[in-house]
N, C-alpha and C positions, 0 to 999 in steps of 0.2 A: 504494500500500500504506500509506504514512504517513497519508494522508487517511482511509482506512478505520479505522485504529487510533485516530486522533484522534476520529472520529465515535463509535466504540464506547466509548471512555473517557468522552467527554462524555455519552453516553447513560447509561452506568453511574453516573456522578456525579449526573445528574439523577434517575435512578431511586432511588438511595440517599437523596437529599435528600427525595424524595416519601415514601419509606418512614419516614423519621425525623420528618417533619412531624406526623403524627397523635400520635406519642409526646409531642412538645413541647406540643401542644394538650391532650392528656390530662393531662399533669403540671400545666399551668397551671390546668386545670379542677379538678383534685383540690384545689388550694389554695383556689380560689374556693368550692368546695363545702364544704370543711372550715370556712372562715371563716364562711360563711353558716349552717352548722349551729350554730356557737358563738354567732353573733349572735342566733339564735332563742331562746336560753336567757335567762331573766330574770336568772340569776345573773351573767352577764357584761356586761350593759348598762353598768353604771357603769365597768367596766374599759375597755371599748372607747371610752367617752366621755372618760376621763381619763388613761389610761396613756401613758407616755412612748413606749413601743414594746411589741413582743411577738415571740415566736418561735412559729411555727405548724408542727406536724407532722401532715400529713393522715392518715398511717398509720404506726402503730408496731406491729410484730409482736412478740408475747411468748409464750414457752412454757417449760415445765419439768417435770421429774420429779426432785425433790430438788434438782438444780442447774438454775437457770433463766437465761434470757437474753432481752434485748429489743433491738430496733434500729429506728431510723427516721431518715429524712432530712427536713429542714425548712428553712424560710426565716426570716430575722430582718427585722423591720420597725421603723423609727423614724419617728414622725410620719406613718404611712401609706405611707412609701417603703421599698421593698425594698433592704436594705443588705448582705445576704450570706447564705451558706448555712451550715447547721448540721447536725450529726448527733447522734443520741442513742444511747448504748449503756448497757446495764444488765446486770449479772451478779448473781445472787442465790443464796444458799444457805439451805436450811431446808425446811420442809414445804410443798411446792407440787406441783400436778398440773394439767396442762391446757395450753391455749393460747388466745390471743385476739388480736384486732386492735382498736386503738383510735386515736382522734385525740387530740392534746394541744396545749394552748396555754399559754404562759407569758407573763404580763403583767409589764412592768417599770414600777414606780411612777415612777422618776425616772432621770436620766442616770447616777447612781452604779450603780444596779442593772443598767442596760443595759450600761455599761462593764465591770462585773464579769462578766456573762454572755459578752460579746464579746471578752474578754481573750485568747481562744484556747483555753483549757481551763478548763472550769467543772464543778463536781460538786455535786449535791444530797446532803446527808447523809441517813442513814436516818430522821431525824426529820422530814424534809420530807413534806408531805401534799398531796394534790390533792383538789379537789372533783369528784366524779363527777356528771355531768349526765345525766339520763335524758330522752331525747327520743323520743317515739313508740315504735317497735318495739325501740329499743335498751334500753328499760327493764329487760328481763330478760336481757340479754346478759352482765352482769357488770361489774366495775370493776377498776381497776388495784390491785395489792397494797397500795400505800401510800395508798389513798384514804381520805378522811375520811368518805365515805359520801354517798349521794344525798339524804339527808334534810337536809343542811346547807342552811340558807336563804341567800338573797342577802345578808341583813343580816349573817350570820356569815362570809360569804366575805370574806377580807381579805388584804392583803399581809403576808407574813412575810419579814423581811429584804429588803424591797423587791420581792418577787416573789409573784405569785399564780398557781397552777397549776390548770387545769381539764382534765378528760378526758371523752370521750364514747366509749362502747363501740361498736364496729362489728360485732362478731361473735365467737363463741366463748364459752367459759366457763372460768374459771380459779379454782381454789381454792388459796389460799396463806396462810401465816402466816410470811412471810420478811422479813427486814430487807434492804433493798437501796437503793443510791444510784444515781441516774442521772448519767452523765457526758456532757458536751457538748463538741463542737469547734465552732469558728467560722472561716469563711473569708470575708473581705470580698469583696464583689462587684466 
């Protein structure tokens, strides 16, 4: 009887491991796909070449009717190496309607900016802006609320307080005129 229970529990553990394996590959693939998408944009080339590090969020979901919220999970990289996990939360008030999904990348100019972001709790103020990148079919999907706009050229894309933020819309449409800050947490790997 004990041998049968042992075989069943071993089989169940193996089955659970096999079920979780595709999820791990899918998660890894989502980061590779998001990075590739950002690397295709002319606006980000100089940042990938020269940044101290970056935080990458493959999918951020955002929605609101008057009161809005956004959430996404990401990873932080320094010198191309994965150093920890981060999460993005955002709450906004004001005129807004709709929902969307987008990818976001935050480049760190130097160690000071990286350390500030990875201090455990970091928040962008309402004055922070992102460059919205339009690639292929995403061109009509919309942009994040605090976007500087898709027309911003690579020459104008610059670090502000040691950080540069880019977004790519994945789907949905959101209209808003709301002031909102993004908050981030960091957990070292």
